[in-house]
N, C-alpha and C positions, 0 to 999 in steps of 0.2 A: 300133653300138648300145650304149648304156649302160643297164644294169639297176640301179636303185636302190630300196632300201627304207628308210623313215624312220618312226620311232615318236615320238610325243609323249605325255608322261605327266604325271599330276597326282594328288596325294593328296586324297581327300575322306573325311569322317567317315562310317563305316557307320551307317545310320539305322534299320535294322530288326532287332529281336531275335527269334531263333528258339530255341525250347526243345522238347526231346522228354522227356516223362515216361513212366513205365511203371507200370502196375498189375501187380504181381507177387505170386503166391501159390503156396504148396506145400501138399500135403495127401495123405492116404492114398488118395483116389480122385478120378477126373477130374471127377465131378459136383460135388463140394465145391469143388474149385479153380476151376471155371468159374463157379460161382454167386458165389463171393467176388469174382472178377475183374469179373463183370457188375455186381455191386452197387456196387463201388468206382468203376468207370468211369462208370456211370449218374450217380452223385452228382457226380463230377468234371466231367462234361459239362454238367450242370445249372448248376454254379457258373461254369464257363468261359463259357457262353453269356450269363450275366448281366453279365459284364465288358464295358465299352465299348471298341470299337476293337481288339479281339483276334480274329484269325482262328483258328478251331478246326477241327481235323481229326483223326480217329482213324486209326491205322496198323495194323501187323501184329498179329495175334492168333494165339497159338500155345500149345498144351498138349502136353506130352510126358511119357512115363513114364521115370523114372530107375531103371533096373534095379538098379544097385549099391546104391541107398538104399531100394528098394521103395516109392517114392512118386511122386506126380505133381507136375509144376511147369509153370506157365503165366504168360503175360503178355500185355498189350495195350498198344500205344503210343498216346500222346496228344500231338499236335503243336499248339503255341501260337506265334503270331507277332504282332508289333505294333510300331508306331513309338513308342509311349509305353512306354519300358523300365520306368518306375516301376510302371505299372499291371500289366505282364506279370509282373514280379518279385514284386509283392505277391500275385498270384494263384498263382504258382508256389510261394511260401512256404506259402500256405494249403493247397494240394494236397499238398505234401510233409508238412505236419503231419497230414494225414489218411491218409498211408500210401503215396502215390505216390512213385516213385524217380526221381531225375534221371538221364537217360541222356546227353543232349548239350545244350549251350547255346552260342550264338554269334551274332555280328552279321554282317550283310551289307549291302552298299549297294543300295538299292532301284533299280529301273529308272529311276525319276524322277531320282534323284541322278546316275546314270550318264549319262542322256540330257542333263542340264543342262550337262555338261562337253563334250559331243560337238563342237559347232560351233567352240568356241575351240580345242580340241585339233586339229581338222581343219586350221584355218588355221595353227596352229603347225607341224604336221607338213609341210604343203605348202610353207610358207615355208622351213623347214629343208631340205627336199628340193631346192628350187630353188637355194638358196645352195650346197648340196653339189654339185649338178650343175654349176654355174658354176665352182666351185673345181676340180672334176676336169677340166672342159674346158680351163681355163687351164693347169693342170699338164701336160696332154698336148699343149699348143700347138694346140688345136682350137677350133672355134666351136660354141656350142650352137645347133643348127638348129631344134629344136622337140621337143615331146612327142608320141610315137606312141601311147602307151597309158598310162592312169593308172587305178589301182584304189584307191579309198578305202574302208577298212573302217569298221564301226560301232564305237562306243565299247564297250570290254569292261573287265571288272574281274576280279581274282583271286577264287578261290572264297571262300565264307563262312568267317569266322574261328570255327571250331567247337571247343568244348572237350568232350572226351568223359569220361564218368564210368563207373567200374565199377558196373554195375547189380547190385543184390542186394536181396533181400527186406527190407522195413523195417516196423517197427510204427508206428502213428500216434503223433505227438508233439504234444500240444497246445501252442500258443504258440510253435511253431518259427519262428525268425527267417527272413526272406526271403533268398534268395541275392543276391549282388551281382555286377555285371558292368560292364566298361568297354568302350565301343564301339571305340576304335582307329580307324585310317584304312585305307582301301582304295586301291590304286593303279589309277586309271582310265587307259586308254590308247587311242589311235587310231593305226593303222598304214596308211601309204600305200605303194603300189608304183608304179613308173613305168618305161616304156621310153623312152629319150631319144636322139634322133638327134644325133650329133656329126659334124662335117665339117671339112675343111681351112679355115683362115682365109683370107678373101678378101684379096688384096693391096690 
């Protein structure tokens, strides 16, 4: 019994941009901090929902007392993602100018892009596995009798290409330029596993 694993890979351009922004505030009491965060986030959400083709989601909301400085600090996250990077980045620049702080930004390959490469990579991986099995059988002076079991995995990709930024409170800056981002490429892969029966060559 011969056990083989073969992987086929292909690079494709990441096509979805993800951004995390944070509304951050500090103050002498919790109520003031929360009120400022709520006001800033409400305005940001209103603007984000007006942009076309952008998925909008709020994230963690946290307020804590800083004992050493005798003040309160809080934040709420806002997640934006979309396939039109220019639209996403323009909105991000606007929100940064109004006081939101960049936390992370990065691209990933969408499920549609990953799926588009699956069939071709599967054929490539199976073909390479078949050739390798034949080569092993020949080297061992055996015959390839057949495949007992084959497992074909789904197309997968490496994690999103995320850039992290040190989050800190910021004042609003009118006319702030939008951030820039380059998509780069993701490695898409399909892996196949097989159990192959080898036997003595027939005379």
